[in-house]
C-alpha positions, -999 to +999 in steps of 0.1 A: +152+651-065+141+686-059+131+708-085+162+727-083+183+702-097+162+702-134+185+733-143+216+713-137+204+683-153+192+700-183+224+721-186+244+687-186+223+671-212+232+702-233+199+724-229+201+761-233+190+770-195+172+802-185+167+806-147+139+831-134+142+840-101+136+869-074+174+865-066+205+848-078+207+812-070+237+788-073+223+779-106+229+815-117+266+808-124+256+780-150+227+791-166+226+806-203+206+833-190+193+842-155+164+870-151+159+885-118+123+894-110+088+882-104+085+853-127+051+867-134+062+901-147+094+884-168+070+857-186+047+886-193+076+906-208+091+878-227+055+869-244+046+904-254 
């Protein structure tokens, strides 16, 4: 299975899913949160 399926599997198992990507994807519709941008920028903001 590709890594892209991990979000779907997590959601099906009851996980809170946060998508971080430079653009919307099919996962965006089921994720609890979608953050659009570079992962390095978003993670830096989240951790500060």
